[in-house]
C-alpha positions as CSV (number, residue, x, y, z in Angstrom):
1,M,-41.7,27.8,-11.6
2,N,-41.1,25.9,-8.4
3,C,-40.1,22.2,-8.5
4,V,-40.4,19.9,-5.7
5,A,-38.9,16.3,-5.9
6,T,-38.5,13.6,-3.3
7,L,-35.2,11.8,-3.3
8,N,-35.5,8.1,-2.9
9,M,-32.5,6.4,-1.3
10,P,-31.8,2.5,-1.4
11,N,-32.9,0.6,1.7
12,N,-29.5,-0.1,2.9
13,Y,-27.9,3.3,2.5
14,V,-25.6,4.7,5.1
15,V,-25.4,8.4,6.0
16,M,-21.7,9.4,6.1
17,E,-20.7,12.4,8.1
18,Q,-17.6,13.4,6.1
19,E,-16.6,16.7,4.5
20,E,-17.1,17.1,0.8
21,M,-14.4,15.6,-1.5
22,M,-12.7,13.8,1.4
23,Y,-11.3,10.4,0.7
24,I,-13.1,7.8,2.7
25,D,-11.3,4.8,1.5
26,G,-8.0,4.5,-0.4
27,G,-5.4,7.2,-1.0
28,W,-2.1,7.6,0.7
29,S,-2.0,7.1,4.5
30,G,0.6,8.1,6.9
31,E,-0.5,5.3,9.3
32,V,-0.3,2.6,6.6
33,F,3.1,3.9,5.7
34,K,4.3,3.8,9.2
35,D,3.0,0.3,9.9
36,N,4.7,-0.8,6.8
37,I,8.1,0.8,7.6
38,L,7.9,-0.6,11.2
39,G,7.2,-4.0,9.5
40,L,10.4,-3.7,7.3
41,Y,12.2,-2.4,10.3
42,A,11.3,-5.4,12.5
43,N,11.3,-8.3,9.8
44,C,14.2,-7.4,7.5
45,R,17.7,-6.9,8.7
46,Q,18.9,-5.2,5.5
47,A,15.9,-2.8,5.5
48,S,16.7,-2.0,9.2
49,F,20.3,-1.4,8.4
50,A,19.5,0.8,5.4
51,L,16.9,2.8,7.5
52,R,19.4,3.4,10.3
53,A,22.1,4.4,7.8
54,G,19.6,7.0,6.4
55,G,18.9,8.4,9.8
56,I,15.5,6.8,10.1
57,G,15.0,5.1,13.5
58,V,11.9,3.8,15.3
59,G,11.1,7.5,16.8
60,T,11.3,9.0,13.3
61,I,9.2,6.1,11.9
62,Y,6.3,7.1,14.3
63,Q,6.6,10.9,13.3
64,M,6.3,9.8,9.7
65,A,2.7,8.8,10.3
66,K,1.9,12.6,10.7
67,M,3.9,13.5,7.5
68,T,2.7,13.8,3.9
69,A,4.3,11.6,1.1
70,P,6.0,14.7,-0.6
71,Y,7.4,15.8,2.8
72,I,8.9,12.3,3.6
73,I,10.3,12.2,0.0
74,A,11.8,15.7,0.3
75,K,13.1,15.1,3.8
76,F,14.8,11.8,3.6
77,G,15.0,11.2,-0.3
78,I,17.5,13.9,-0.8
79,T,19.8,12.5,1.7
80,L,19.7,8.9,0.3
81,S,19.8,10.3,-3.3
82,T,22.8,12.4,-2.6
83,T,24.6,9.5,-0.9
84,A,23.7,7.3,-3.9
85,T,25.1,10.0,-6.4
86,I,28.4,10.2,-4.4
87,I,28.9,6.5,-4.4
88,G,27.5,5.5,-7.9
89,G,27.3,8.6,-9.9
90,V,24.4,10.7,-11.2
91,V,22.4,7.8,-12.7
92,A,22.5,6.0,-9.3
93,G,21.2,9.1,-7.7
94,L,18.3,9.5,-10.2
95,I,17.4,5.8,-9.9
96,T,17.5,6.0,-6.0
97,A,15.4,9.1,-6.1
98,A,12.7,7.5,-8.4
99,G,12.8,4.2,-6.2
100,I,12.3,6.3,-3.0
101,S,9.3,8.1,-4.4
102,A,7.8,4.8,-5.7
103,A,8.3,3.0,-2.4
104,V,6.9,5.8,-0.3
105,Y,3.6,6.1,-2.5
106,Y,3.3,2.2,-2.5
107,L,3.9,1.5,1.1
108,G,1.5,4.3,1.9
109,N,-1.3,2.9,-0.2
110,H,-0.9,-0.8,0.3
111,S,-0.8,-2.6,3.7
112,V,2.0,-5.0,3.3
113,F,2.7,-5.7,6.9
114,G,-0.7,-5.0,8.3
């Protein structure tokens, strides 16, 4: 049995040339994260100091645009969490690790300084 049907699309549809299962809008973006970190770096003296203390300069921020969120958290979160653990103990280290994870995901999903 052969079945032939015509697919009728709405008048204002747009053909999108993207691969299947690719996020078109939304989701974590390295470019959004980079723009937010650059905005923090330029507009907040305390954030700029904290980023520099963690070894994150302007060159590193531009490289972050090409990194994934888990990679950024692993690469920079461990250093900052270890420092917090030494200064404030295990609880401070755990809170810092959770805060870094939440901040990376938030700043990659929301354009704060854009």
